[in-house]
C-alpha positions as CSV (number, residue, x, y, z in Angstrom):
1,M,2.6,-23.1,49.6
2,S,1.9,-19.6,50.5
3,I,-0.8,-17.4,49.1
4,S,1.8,-15.1,47.4
5,Y,3.0,-18.0,45.3
6,I,-0.6,-18.7,44.2
7,V,-1.2,-15.1,43.3
8,L,2.1,-15.0,41.5
9,A,1.2,-18.1,39.5
10,V,-2.2,-16.7,38.6
11,L,-0.7,-13.4,37.5
12,A,2.0,-15.2,35.4
13,T,-0.7,-17.3,33.7
14,A,-2.8,-14.2,33.0
15,L,0.3,-12.4,31.6
16,A,1.2,-15.5,29.4
17,L,-2.4,-15.6,28.1
18,Y,-2.4,-11.9,27.4
19,V,0.9,-12.2,25.5
20,L,-0.3,-15.2,23.4
21,T,-3.6,-13.4,22.6
22,L,-1.7,-10.3,21.6
23,A,0.6,-12.2,19.3
24,Y,-2.3,-14.0,17.7
25,R,-4.2,-10.7,17.1
26,I,-1.1,-9.1,15.6
27,H,-0.6,-12.1,13.3
28,Y,-4.3,-12.0,12.3
29,N,-4.2,-8.3,11.5
30,V,-1.0,-8.6,9.5
31,S,-2.5,-11.5,7.5
32,S,-5.7,-9.6,7.0
33,G,-3.8,-6.6,5.8
34,H,-1.8,-8.6,3.2
35,H,-5.0,-10.2,2.0
36,Y,-6.8,-6.8,1.7
37,R,-3.8,-5.3,-0.2
38,D,-3.7,-8.2,-2.6
39,Q,-7.4,-7.6,-3.3
40,L,-6.6,-3.9,-3.8
41,L,-3.9,-4.8,-6.3
42,S,-6.4,-7.0,-8.1
43,R,-8.8,-4.0,-8.3
44,L,-6.0,-1.8,-9.4
45,S,-5.0,-4.1,-12.3
46,S,-8.2,-3.1,-14.2
47,L,-7.5,0.7,-14.0
48,R,-5.3,3.0,-16.1
49,L,-3.5,3.8,-12.8
50,N,-2.0,0.3,-13.0
51,T,-0.6,1.0,-16.5
52,M,0.6,4.4,-15.4
53,L,2.5,2.9,-12.5
54,D,4.2,0.5,-15.0
55,A,4.9,3.2,-17.5
56,L,6.5,5.4,-14.8
57,G,8.6,2.4,-13.5
58,I,6.9,2.4,-10.1
59,D,6.9,-0.9,-8.2
60,K,3.3,-1.8,-7.6
61,N,4.0,-4.0,-4.6
62,R,6.0,-1.2,-2.9
63,Y,3.2,1.2,-3.9
64,A,0.6,-1.0,-2.2
65,Y,2.6,-1.3,1.0
66,T,3.9,2.3,1.3
67,Q,0.7,4.1,0.5
68,S,-2.2,4.1,3.0
69,I,-5.2,2.1,1.9
70,L,-7.3,5.2,2.0
71,D,-4.9,7.1,-0.2
72,I,-4.9,4.2,-2.7
73,D,-8.7,4.2,-2.8
74,K,-8.7,8.0,-3.3
75,Q,-6.2,7.6,-6.2
76,M,-8.2,4.8,-7.8
77,K,-11.3,6.9,-7.5
78,A,-9.6,9.9,-9.1
79,C,-8.4,7.6,-11.9
80,T,-11.9,6.2,-12.5
81,Q,-13.5,9.6,-12.5
82,C,-10.8,11.2,-14.7
83,H,-11.8,13.6,-17.5
84,S,-8.5,13.2,-19.4
85,K,-8.8,9.5,-20.3
86,A,-8.1,10.2,-24.0
87,V,-4.9,12.0,-23.2
88,C,-3.9,9.4,-20.7
89,D,-4.5,6.6,-23.2
90,S,-2.5,8.4,-25.8
91,Q,0.5,8.9,-23.3
92,L,0.2,5.3,-22.1
93,S,0.1,3.9,-25.6
94,H,3.8,4.9,-26.0
95,G,5.0,2.7,-23.2
96,A,7.3,4.4,-20.8
97,V,6.1,7.8,-19.7
98,D,8.1,10.7,-18.3
99,A,6.9,12.2,-15.0
100,D,7.0,15.7,-16.6
101,E,4.4,14.5,-19.2
102,I,1.6,13.6,-16.8
103,T,0.4,17.1,-16.0
104,F,-3.1,16.0,-17.1
105,C,-3.3,13.3,-14.4
106,D,-5.2,14.0,-11.1
107,N,-2.7,11.7,-9.4
108,Q,0.4,13.6,-10.8
109,A,1.7,14.9,-7.4
110,V,1.5,11.5,-5.7
111,L,3.0,9.7,-8.7
112,R,5.9,12.2,-8.8
113,Q,6.5,11.7,-5.1
114,L,6.5,7.9,-5.6
115,I,9.1,8.2,-8.4
116,E,11.3,10.5,-6.2
117,Q,11.0,8.1,-3.2
118,Q,11.8,5.1,-5.4
119,H,14.8,7.0,-7.0
120,T,16.0,7.9,-3.5
121,R,15.9,4.3,-2.3
122,T,17.6,2.9,-5.4
123,S,20.4,5.5,-5.4
124,G,20.9,5.1,-1.6
125,N,21.6,1.4,-1.9
C-alpha cells in the first residue's frame, strides 16, 4: 500500500467527519431556532400584538418564521411601551380589525406589510 493511498484515506476520513459535524451543527441550529421561536410565540401570546395579529387575520406561525427575531422583539417592545392602549383595546374589542383602522399602532407599517404579503401568497396559489 503506497503512501498516497494512506493520505487519501486520511483525507477522506477527515472530510467525512467534517460533513457529519456540519450536518449535526445545522440540525442543532435549526432545532434551537424552532425552540426559540416557540418561546417567542409564547411571550407574544400575552401581548396585545397577539390579538392584533388575530384581528387582522395574520398567521402567527408564518409571522414567527418570516420576521427576524430582532424585528419581532422590537415589535413586541413597541407594543408593550404603547401609549395608545385604550384605543387599541377599543379596536380589538370589536373582533376583526381593518388595516386602515390601526393608524394609532406603532407597528402599523409592519402589520400592513404582513397583510399584503399574506394576501399576495394566498392570491398567488
